[in-house]
C-alpha positions, 0 to 999 in steps of 0.5 A: 265504098260506103258502109251502113251498119245497123243493129246496135242497142242496149241488151242485158248480159246473156242476151243475143244481138245482130248487127248488119251492114250493107256495102255500097258505092262504085268502089265496092266489089264482092271480092272484097272481105267484110268484117267487124272491129270494135272499140270500147270506151278508152281502149284500142280498136280491136278485130272481132271477125272477118269473112272472105268474099267466098265465105270459105275463110272465116276468122274470129278473135278469141274473145268472141269465138264460140259466141258471134257468128259472121255471115254474108249475103253476096247478092244483098252486099250485106254482112251480119254478125250474130252476137250471142251470150253477150257480157259487159266486156262486149260493150263497144262501138262496132264498125263494119269494114271491108278490105282484102284479106289472106294468110295472116292478113286479116286482123290488122286495122291496115287490112281494111280500106273502108270503115263504117260510122259504127254502131253502139252495143251496150250490154249492161244489167 
């Protein structure tokens, strides 16, 4: 599975940004869950959000809940992350991921088998 993320950039605190990711490849199947992780400089990679294949199960980390919205379009094999009210702590490289989730298994790096190359989001005044 190949993942191509886009939409990163430099914004000011309080601004919004939308990340998109397209999944492709012979091993891709829409039954996979899609999600996002991020890694700030000098910090460990952390879970941001995930969405099941049907869209009925959606998860967010506490740090982004209420500000970020994840969505997917199975017809286009895409997942988007709408990020609102950005602050400096959201500055990180954001990675699109593909995996199998269920129950309590959705926020660990090991829940995801495929990773995109990352897109940089910088929030700075």
